[in-house]
N, C-alpha and C positions, 0 to 999 in steps of 0.2 A: 507446616507443610512437610517437614522432614518426617514427622510421625506418619503422615498419610502415605508418603512414598515408601517408607519401611513396610507399612501394612500392605500396600499394593504388591511389593516384592514377594511377601509371604503368600498372598492370594494367587500370585502367578506361579507358585511352586518353587520360588527361589529362597535361598538362605541369605538374608541380609547381613549375616555375620561373616560370610566368606570373603576372602581377601579382596577380590575385585569389586565387591558391593558395599564394603564397610562405609565408604565416604559418599556413596551414590545418593542417599537422601539429601545430604547437604549440597552436593553439586546440582542435583535436579532443582532444588528450591531456589538456588542462586540463578540457575539458567532461566527458570520461569519468570523470575522477577525482571530479568532483562528482556525476555521474549515478549512479555506483555506490558512493558514499561510505558507504552503509549497511553495507557489509561490515565496516567497522571498529567499528561501534557495537554496544553490548550493551543491547538493549532491556529486558531484565529488570532491569538496574541502574537504568535510567531510572525504572521503576515502583517498585522498592524504595526509591529515593531520595526519593520524593515521597508516602509513605503517611501518612495521618492517621486518627486514631480517629474512628469514626462510630457512631451509635446506630441509625439507620434502616436499613430493608431494602427500600427502594423502588427501582425501576429508575432508573438513571442512563444517559442516552444522549448521545453526542456524534455529531451527525448531519452529513452532507454534508462530510466531510473530503476535500478534493481531494488526489489523489495522482498521481504520474507514476512509471512503472516501465519496464523494458526486458525484453521477452520473451527468454528464454534460447534459444529455438529459432531465431529469425531476427535477434536483436539489433535489433529495431525496437520503438519505444515502444508501451506501452499506458497508458491514463490513465482516471481516473474519480473516483468518490466512494466513500468508505467510511462505513459506519454502524456504530457500536460501542456496545454496551450491556453493563452488568453490574448485578448486584444485590449490594450490599455485604454482607459478613459481618464486621462490627466495624471494617472499614477502608475508606477511600476513597482514591483517587489524584487528584492534581492533574489537572484536565481537559486541560491542554495536554500532559500526558505521554501521553495516549491518542493524540493527533495525532502526537506524536513517535514513538511505537511504530509507527504506520502508516507514517510516513516511513522509519524505520529498516529496515523490511522491504521497502518499495517501492524503495528506492535500492540495489537489488541486481539482478543478472541473475536473473530470476524468472519464475514462472508464477502466474497469478491464483489458481488453486486452492490452491497451497501457501502463498501469501502470506496468504490468508484464514485458513487453519488455523494459521499461525505467529502471527498477531496474537492469535487467540483463546487459543491455548495459552500464550503469554507472559503475558497478563493473568490467566488461570486459575491458572497456576503461581506467579506473583509477588504477586498481589493476594489470592488465595485467597477469591474471592467465592462466593456461592451459585450463580452461573451467569454465563456470558458468551455474547453473541451478536455475530457479525460478519457483515455483508453488504457485498459489493463489487459495484458496477456499473461496467463499464469497456468502453471501445472499444479495439480492437487494430489498430494500423496494419498488422500482418502479414495481417490479413483485409481491410483497406480499400485498401491500396496495391498488393498483389500477390495472387497466387493467386485466390481467389474474388471479390475486389474488391466486397465488400458494404459500402457507405458508411454505412448507418444501423443496422448491427447492433451489439449490445453483449452482453457476457456478464455474467451474474449468478451469484455464488457466495455460499454462506453456510456458516457453521460455528456450531453451537449446542452449548453445553456446560452441564453441570449442570442447573439448573432450566429453562433455555431448551430443553433437549433433552427433559427428562422431563415438563414441564408444558405441555400444548397451549395453555392460556390465557395463560401468560407469553409463549410464542412468538408467539401471535396479537397480544397487546398490543404487543410490539416491532415486528412487521411493520406494524401499523396506525400506530404513532407515527412510524416513519421515512418514511411517505408524507405526513405532515402538513407543510405549509410555512407557518410562522407569519407570514411577511411577504408572502405572495402575495396 
C-alpha cells in the first residue's frame, strides 16, 4: 500500500521525497488498516458472546452512537450517529456490544443504506429479539467537499424489523425516544 500511496502522490503532482511527505505513505497505510479494520470482525460473534437471560420485554435503546465510515463510491468519509433499539425475547445483550456492532460495520468501505440494514440484521439474527430498529444520521464528505458541495446536508436511513416494522405504536415510540436528549 505504501508504494501505491507514493505513486498517487506523484500522480497528484507532489514530490514524495519532500520533508512533509516522506513518511506519508507509511502513515496512510497504517491509517487505512485502522479505518477499514471492521472487515476482519465478526459482529454476530460479538453479540452471541454477550447474551444474558432477561424477563422483560420493554424497549432497550442505545442512542447517539458516534460512528465514522468511508463511502465505497469515492473513498471519502461519512460520519454521524446511530440509534439502535430492540425489544428482548428472553435475552439481552451487553450494551457496549451494540456500539461495537455499529463500529464493526462502519469500519468498512460502506454505504449508509447497507450499513443500517447490516446492523439491524445482525442484531435480529443473533439476539433473536421481538424486533430491532436502527436509524443512522450522517454527513457525507463526498457531498460536502466535491460534486454538489452541500455543507449542511445529512442523510437519514432506517431499518425496522419485527415488531418495529409491524406495530406503528412501537415504531412511533422509538422515533420519539431517539429525539429526546436527557442532558440538554
